[in-house]
C-alpha positions in Angstrom: -51.7 -56.3 55.7 -54.2 -58.6 57.4 -57.0 -57.1 59.4 -60.0 -58.6 61.2 -63.7 -58.0 61.3 -66.5 -59.5 63.4 -69.3 -61.7 62.0 -72.2 -63.6 63.5 -71.9 -67.4 63.8 -75.7 -67.6 63.4 -76.0 -66.1 59.9 -72.6 -64.7 58.9 -73.8 -61.1 59.1 -71.1 -58.5 59.7 -71.5 -57.4 63.3 -68.7 -54.8 63.3 -66.8 -53.8 60.1 -64.2 -51.9 62.1 -60.8 -53.2 60.9 -58.9 -54.6 63.9 -55.2 -55.2 63.9 -55.5 -58.5 65.6 -58.2 -61.0 66.3 -58.8 -60.6 70.0 -60.6 -63.0 72.3 -64.3 -62.8 71.8 -66.4 -62.6 74.9 -69.6 -63.5 73.0 -69.6 -67.1 71.8 -71.8 -66.4 68.8 -69.2 -64.3 66.9 -66.2 -65.1 64.8 -63.4 -63.2 63.1 -62.8 -63.0 59.3 -59.2 -62.2 58.3 -59.4 -59.7 55.4 -56.8 -58.0 53.2 -57.9 -54.4 52.7 -56.6 -52.4 49.7 -54.5 -49.3 50.0 -57.5 -47.2 51.0 -58.6 -49.8 53.7 -61.5 -51.0 51.5 -62.7 -54.4 50.4 -65.6 -56.6 49.3 -67.0 -56.8 52.9 -68.1 -53.1 52.7 -71.6 -52.0 51.9 -72.2 -51.0 48.4 -75.2 -48.9 49.2 -76.9 -47.8 52.5 -79.4 -50.6 52.5 -76.9 -53.3 51.7 -76.7 -56.2 54.2 -73.4 -58.1 54.0 -72.7 -61.6 55.3 -69.9 -64.2 55.0 -70.7 -67.5 53.5 -70.5 -70.4 53.8 -70.7 -70.3 57.6 -67.6 -71.9 59.1 -67.8 -74.4 61.9 -65.9 -73.8 65.1 -65.7 -75.6 68.4 -68.2 -74.2 70.8 -65.4 -73.3 73.3 -63.2 -71.6 70.7 -62.5 -68.2 72.3 -60.8 -66.7 69.2 -62.3 -68.3 66.1 -60.7 -66.9 62.8 -61.3 -67.8 59.2 -59.5 -66.3 56.2 -61.8 -64.4 53.8 -60.5 -66.4 50.9 -62.3 -69.5 52.4 -65.6 -68.0 51.6 -67.2 -65.0 50.0 -69.1 -61.9 50.9 -72.8 -62.0 50.1 -74.6 -58.6 49.4 -78.3 -58.2 49.5 -80.7 -55.2 49.9 -82.2 -54.8 53.3 -85.8 -55.9 53.2 -86.8 -52.7 55.0 -85.3 -50.4 52.3 -88.4 -50.4 50.0 -90.6 -49.5 53.0 -88.3 -46.7 54.0 -88.2 -45.4 50.4 -92.0 -45.5 50.2 -92.3 -43.6 53.5 -89.8 -41.0 52.3 -91.7 -40.7 49.0 -95.0 -40.3 51.0 -93.4 -37.6 53.1 -92.1 -35.8 50.0 -95.6 -36.1 48.5 -97.2 -34.7 51.6 -94.9 -31.7 51.6 -95.4 -31.2 47.9 -99.2 -31.4 48.3 -99.1 -28.8 51.1 -97.0 -26.4 48.9 -99.4 -26.9 46.0 -102.4 -26.2 48.2 -100.7 -23.0 49.4 -100.0 -22.0 45.8 -103.6 -22.7 44.8 -105.0 -20.6 47.7 -102.8 -17.7 46.6 -104.5 -17.8 43.1 -107.8 -16.3 42.2 -109.3 -19.8 41.9 -108.6 -20.3 45.6 -108.2 -24.1 45.7 -106.9 -27.1 43.9 -110.4 -28.4 43.4 -111.3 -25.3 41.5 -108.3 -25.8 39.2 -109.3 -29.5 38.6 -112.9 -28.4 37.8 -111.5 -25.8 35.4 -109.3 -28.5 33.7 -112.3 -30.7 33.2 -114.4 -27.9 31.7 -111.6 -26.2 29.8 -108.4 -28.3 29.6 -106.6 -25.9 27.3 -107.3 -22.8 29.4 -104.3 -20.7 30.4 -105.2 -20.8 34.1 -105.4 -24.6 34.1 -102.1 -24.8 32.1 -100.5 -22.5 34.8 -101.7 -25.0 37.5 -100.2 -27.9 35.5 -96.9 -26.1 35.3 -96.9 -25.3 39.1 -97.7 -29.0 39.8 -94.9 -30.2 37.5 -92.4 -27.8 39.0 -93.3 -28.9 42.6 -93.1 -32.6 41.6 -89.7 -32.1 40.1 -88.5 -30.1 43.2 -89.6 -33.0 45.4 -88.3 -35.8 43.3 -91.8 -37.2 42.5 
């Protein structure tokens, strides 16, 4: 059963992946419809494979400027998937946030110990790397890193 999704005439990006029963007249002249054939679950190649996926239709079709209802069948092109350029930055920020929370928890743990601070544990590790107290610090650090995905 054919359904329709909206794409941009400028770069082929999917503007709205809502499956429409018919290709209605487009008020905005910089859009076009792609006729798709969803599977039984309503899915297809035009859907994102991961949250940072950016999907576009290529090659860009040409339509008359005054075409009010431009439609192209999906089989006349293909869906291009690429990771959003912002995804690595967002992942880095999430990692930094997790690292900050983990560091705060580690500082709190260190303060609750007789050594009183992370710096004291580091100095202990330099002077006596095999000491039981330094090993306890290393275990706490490893546990917190694992809990925070670091």
